[in-house]
C-alpha positions in Angstrom: 78.8 160.4 -119.6 78.0 164.1 -120.0 79.2 166.5 -117.4 76.4 168.2 -115.5 76.0 171.2 -113.2 73.4 170.7 -110.5 71.5 173.2 -108.4 69.7 172.0 -105.2 66.7 173.2 -103.2 65.5 172.2 -99.8 61.8 171.1 -99.3 59.8 169.8 -96.4 56.9 167.5 -97.1 54.4 166.2 -94.5 52.0 163.3 -94.4 49.9 161.4 -91.8 50.7 158.2 -93.8 54.4 158.0 -93.1 57.8 159.5 -93.9 58.0 157.9 -97.4 54.7 159.5 -98.4 55.9 162.9 -97.0 58.9 162.6 -99.4 56.6 161.6 -102.3 54.4 164.6 -101.7 57.3 167.0 -101.6 58.7 165.6 -104.9 55.3 165.6 -106.6 54.7 169.3 -105.7 58.2 170.4 -106.7 57.8 168.5 -110.0 55.0 170.9 -111.0 57.5 173.7 -111.4 61.0 172.2 -111.2 62.4 170.3 -114.2 65.2 167.7 -114.5 65.2 166.6 -110.8 67.8 163.9 -110.4 68.4 163.0 -106.8 67.3 163.7 -103.2 68.9 163.5 -99.8 67.0 163.2 -96.5 68.2 166.1 -94.3 65.8 165.8 -91.3 62.9 163.7 -90.2 60.4 164.9 -87.5 57.0 163.8 -86.3 54.1 165.5 -84.6 52.4 163.7 -81.7 48.7 164.1 -80.9 47.0 162.2 -78.1 50.1 160.1 -77.6 50.2 158.9 -81.2 52.0 159.9 -84.4 49.7 162.5 -86.1 52.0 163.2 -89.1 55.5 163.1 -90.4 57.6 165.9 -91.7 60.6 165.1 -93.8 63.1 167.7 -95.1 65.0 166.8 -98.3 67.5 168.4 -100.5 66.6 167.9 -104.2 69.2 168.2 -107.0 68.3 169.1 -110.5 70.4 169.7 -113.6 70.7 173.2 -115.0 69.5 173.3 -118.6 72.0 174.3 -121.3 
């Protein structure tokens, strides 16, 4: 196994469809400019309530990516 050096960033995605979709949106958007993403860690999960119901989810994640040689 090759030794890697990782850098990580923190992102917050949101979605009315659920927390998993919020994560997917954050990763998809980051994937447009960040290469070599390898892992993510959920840091925080929140929801917004409107009229007594869940309106949308917000999920903050740390994303690790390898630094290119």
